[in-house]
N, C-alpha and C positions, 0 to 999 in steps of 0.2 A: 595746359594752363595758358590763359591769356597773358600777354606780356604787359597789359595795362589793367590796373585794378584800382577801383575807387575813384576818388577825386570828383565825385558828382557835384558837390557844391561849388568847387572851383570852376569846373567847366560851365556850370550854369551861370556863375557870375561873369565869366568872360563872354558868353553868348549874350547875356543881358547888356553888357557894355558895347558889344558890336552892334546890337540892334538899337541902342539909344540914339536919339537925335543929337547932332553936333559931333564934335570929335571926342575920342576916348583916349585916356592916358592911364595905363595900369602898370605900376611897378610890381614886379614879382621877385621875391627874394627868399632865401633859405639856405641852409648848409649844403655842402656838396653831396652828391649821390641821392638826394632826397626825391628826385623825379621832376624837377622844374622843367627841364628841357622836354621830357616826354609829355608832360602836361601841355606845354605850349605847342608842341608838334601835333599833338592830338587835336587841339582846338584849331590851330592854324590850317590844318589839312582841309578844313571845310570851307575855307575862304581864300580869296586872292591874297597873296602874301609875299613879303620879302623877309626871309628868315636868315639873319646874319649872326654868326658866332664869333665873338671877339677872341683874340689870341695875343700872346706875347710876341709882337711883331711890329715893325715900323709902321707909322701911320699911313704912308703912301701905299704899302702893300695891302693893308686892311681896307683902304678905300677902293682899291682896284678889285679886291675880292667882293666887296659889297656891291659894286656895280655889276660884277659878273653874276652874283646871286640874284640881283634885281632883274637882269636880263632873262635869267632862267625862270624865276618865279612869275614874272609878268608876261612871259612869251614875247619879249621885246629884245631881239638879239643885238640891235645896234647900241643898246645901253652899255654893253660890255666894252664897246670901243669908244665910249664918250671921253673926250679929253679934258676931264675936269680934275681940279687939283685941291678942292676944298670940300668938306662935308656939307657946307651950306648949299653950294652949287649942285652937288650930287643929289641931295635930298629934294631940292627945288625941282630938279630935272625929273626925278622919278615920280614925285607926287603930281607934277604937272602933266605927265604922260597918262596918269590914271584917270579914266573917264567913267568908271563904274561898270556895272551896277554895284552898289554896296560900298563899304569901306575897304581901303587897302590896309591890310594888317602889316605893320612894320615892327618886326621883333629884333631887338638888340639883346642877344644872349651873351652871357659873360661880359656884361657891360663894363666891368671894372678894367678889363684889358684894353678895350677900345678907348675908354676915357683916359686910361693911363698913357696911351701913346698919343692921344689927341685931347689935351686938357680943355680945349675950347668946345668939345662936343656937347656937354650939357648946356652951355650957353647958346649954342646953335639950335639945339632942340627947343630950348625955351623961346627963342626969338621966333622960330617958325610956328610954334604952338600959339603964341600970343598974336602974331600977325595974321595967321591964316587957318591953321589946322583946327583950332578950338571951334570956330564958327562954321567952317566949310562942311564938316561932316564927311570928308573924304578919307580920313586917316584914323586908324586905331593904333596908337603907339604903345608898345609893350617893351619895357626896359627890365631886364632880368639879370640878377647877379648872385654870386655865391658867397661873397664877402659881406656878411651882415653888417659889420661896422661901416664899410664903404657905402653900402646902399642907404643905411640910415643917416649917414653924414652927407654924402654927395648927391643923393637923389631925394630923400625925404626930409633932410634937415633944414633948419631955418636959413642957413648960409648957402644953401644950394640954389643955383639959378632956377631949378625946377620945383622949388618949394611951393606948396599951395596949389599946384596945377593938376595933381592927380585927380581922376574921377573915381578911382577905386584902387585898392591895393591888395596884394595877396602875400602874406608871410607864410610860406608853405611849411607845414609842420610834418614830422614823421607820422606814419600811420599809427593810430591807437591799436590796442590789442585786438579789438573786434575786427577791424579791417585788415590787419596784418595776418590774421588767421586765414584769410581768403587766399593767401599765397600757398598755403599748405593744407588743403582740405582733407588729405588722407592721413595726416598725423593725428595722434591722440591729443586730447586737450592739454595734458601736461607737457608733451613734446612741443606743442605750439607755444605754450608759455615760455619754456626754456629757450626756444628759438627767438622769441620776442625779446627775452632778457639779453641776448647777444646782439641781435640785429637792430633792436630798437625801433622797428617800423620804418627803417630807411630802405627805400624800394630796392636799390641795387644789392644790398646785403640780404634782404629777405629772399630775393630771387636767386641768390647764390646757394641757398640751402635747398637740397633736393627733397621734394615732397615724399619720395618713396624711401628715403633713408632715415635711420634713427638720428636722434640728436647727437649722440656720441659720434656716429659716422660722419655726420655733417661737420662737426667741430674738427675732427681729425682730418677731413679732406679739404677743408677751407681755411683752416687756421694753424694747425699744428705741424705742418710740413713746410719747409722753407720755400718750396715751389708752389705752395697753395695760393689761391687767388687773393685772400685777405691777409696773408701772413705779414706783409709789409704795408698794408693799406694805411694804417695810422701814420707811418713814417712819411708816405707819399703825401698825405693830406697836410701834415704839419710843415714839411719842407717846401711845399708849394706856396704856403701862406706866411711863413715866418723865415727869418734869416738864420740866426743862431738857435738851432732847436734844442741844444743841450739843456739849458735851464727849464725849458717847457717840458721836456721829457721828465726831468727830475720832479717838477711840481706835479705833473699829472700822475706819476707813479706814487708820490706821497699821498695824494688825494685818494687814488684807487685802493691803496692799502690801509686806509683808515684815518689819515690826518685830515682835519676839517678846519680848525681854527688857524688863523695866520701864523701864530707862533709855532704851532705844531707842524704846519706845512714847511715853514722855514727850517725847523730843526730836522725834519725827515728828509728834506730835499737838498739841504746844503746851500740853498739860495739865501743870501742875507736878507733880512727883513726889509732893509732899505731899498732893495731891488725887487722885492716880491710883489709890490703893488703893481708895477709895470707889467710883470709877467702874468699876473692874475687878470689884469684889465684886458690884455690882449686875448687871453683865452676866453674871457667873458664876451668880448666883442665878436669872436668867431663862433660863438654859440656852443662851445664845448664844455664850459664851466659856468655855473651860475651861483649867485649869492642866495643864501637862505637865512631866515630869521625864525625864531620860535613864534608860532602863531598863537596869539591870545585874543585878538581883536583889538588890541591896543597898539600904541606906537612902540616899535621895537628899539632896543638900545643898540648902538653901533657896535659895542663891544661883544654883543651876542652873535655876530655874524659867523656863518660857516660857509665854506665853499664846497660844492658838490659837482661831481662829473655828470653832466646831463647826457653825454653821448654814450650809448650802450656799448658799442664796439670798443671804444676807448676804455671803458670800465673793465671789460673782459681782457683786453689786450695788455693793459698796464698792470693787471693783476696776475695773469697767467703766462704771458709771453715775454714781454719786455724784460722782466727781472730774471728770466731763465733762458736767455738766448744761448748761453754757453752749453747748457744742458740739452736744449733742443737740437743743437748742432750734432749732438752725439746720440740722440734717441730717435727711433722711428716714431711716427704719429701715434701708434698704438700704445707704446710704452710711455710716451709723453702724457697721454691721457691718464694712464694708471698712476703715474708718479706725481704729476703736477696739477692736474685738474680734478680728478675724482676725489682725492682726499678733502678738497675745499669746496666741492660743488654745492653741498647743501647750505653751507654758510653763505656763499656768494649768492645762490638763488634766493635765500631768505631776504637779503637786502634788496635784491631786484624786485621781489614779490611786494615789498612795502611800497615801491614806486607804482606798481600796477594798482594796488589798492587805493592809493591816493588819487590816481588818475580816474579810477572808477567811481569814486564817491559822488561827484555831481550827478552822474547818470543814474546811480542808485537812488539818490534823493528825488530826482526827476520822476523815476518810476513810482515813487511814493506819492507823487503829485505835490511835492513840496515846491512852493512858488518863490520862496525867499532866496535871495542871493547868498552865496557861501564862499568864504575864503578858506582854501584847503592848504594844508602843509603838515608839519609835525611840530612837536614841542620838546625842548630839552632844558634841563637845569642841572645843578650839581646833584639833585636828589633823584631825578627820574627822566626817562625818555619815553615819549609817546609816539608811536609810529604814525598814526593818522589823527589829524585834528581838523575839523570843519566848523568854523565859526559862522553861524547863520545870522542874518540881520533881522530875524524874528524872535530872538531871545532863546535860541537853542544852540548848543555846541555838541558836535559829534566827536567822540573819542574812540579810537580804534586800535586794537592790538592785531598784528599780522603774524601768522604762524604757517610757514611753509612746511615745517616738520610736524611730527606728532605732538599732541598736547592733550591732557585730560581736561574734562569739563571743569573739574574742581580747580585745577591750576589756572585755567583761563579766567574763571570768575575771580580768583584771588588777585591775579595780576591786574585785571581791569579795575577792581575795587581800589587797589593800592594806588594805581596811576590816577584814577579819578580824584582820589583824596589829595594827591600831590599837585594836581593841576591848579594854577592860581585862580582861574576863572574870574578875572577882574570885572567882568560885566554881570556877574551873578546870574549866568545863564542856567537853564535847565540842561543837565548833562545826560546825553544818551550814550550807551556803551555798545560798541560794535566789535565783533570778532570776524576776522578775515582768515579763512583756512583753505588749505589745498583740498582737503577731503574731510568729510564728517559724516558719521553714521548716527542716526537718531535725531531727536529734536534739539533745538538750541537751548542752552542753559537759561534759566530764569533771569529776566532782566537784561538779556543780551540779544542784540540783533545780529544774526549769523549770516555770513556771506561766504559761499563756496566759490572755488575757482570758476565753475561754470557760470556763476552769476556775474562775473567781472568782464565778460567779453561781449 
């Protein structure tokens, strides 16, 4: 297996920025383990570069390491001995030494750590960009960070010195199901789907699952043993980004086990409602949790908000591992699977399958040559829950029911009819009914658009 999969569009964008006249400034951001560094290394390897990774360290040490990396990357050994004490002087010296051909690629990876130790660094980059780099065409600046809130605030936000100067940007997302399957070409389709339900298209997690092992074996080897590589991964992530992790653990477990509305989350987690807003905002800013509203095509009510876990590994970990740490300490991985995971596997997979179906709907409509824009989500009220809703801007709304387990055609038709009747349809759209199923023999029920698992990747 190749260690680098996909990202063709992102590589093409970076190459286009490198070839563009004038300077280029591309912020790249996304959650940890998503593959940002590998993407940038893949791109930068083709060009002259200074590739610097920030760390939690004093500013003077980071500056020294930056000069050493510049000396190595530019084949200019004397740069490592340069007696400069400021970022501005160091950057002026490095760019001044570059005579081409082409642009010098300056990559600041883990930028939040460098900027944390040197708060003046964004302003220094802004001054150099405005005074020289933008017009000279000598520099392609790439600023990369894993703290989404930091990048949106300190690099992309209106109050940032760098605001309005980017020539492109990449918010790197997890791999969709289709691309994630390329990590495991020897697995069956169902095993690939289950793997995606756990790993969520996060490159490092997908790569941790053995292509030649079963889903059960992979979960046992990577998650259910205290020495397994992903057993403590969520703890590491949260402790690296947050101070007091206890309330965040409680809130994440509440959401993972079914609480969605703020009152329900507060009750299940024990975090008082007056403190819950801050906890949820932090998790949203990190990209682990998101707000959802019922999709109707109209303006949602604030009171209808639900919070959902967007991170697949956290969904699995806080459902099957975190609540059972005491039991896991006494069970081997094989018995842990049998007692803790297997009894709930189908119910958990069913919820994950709904997310896959929603993600697939725009591509399915595109395959039908539908040109209209579509807002995709779900719908809920006191009377009904609809797994997939797609409100199109051409007068059609798609309603979908997702079934990972077995279901009869008659039952599927009844459920879709009941849900279509209960959907408010405020725009008086034409309603189309979809069924998303893991497997199905025979033709689709009358009046239903049928999508099998193999259609979703």
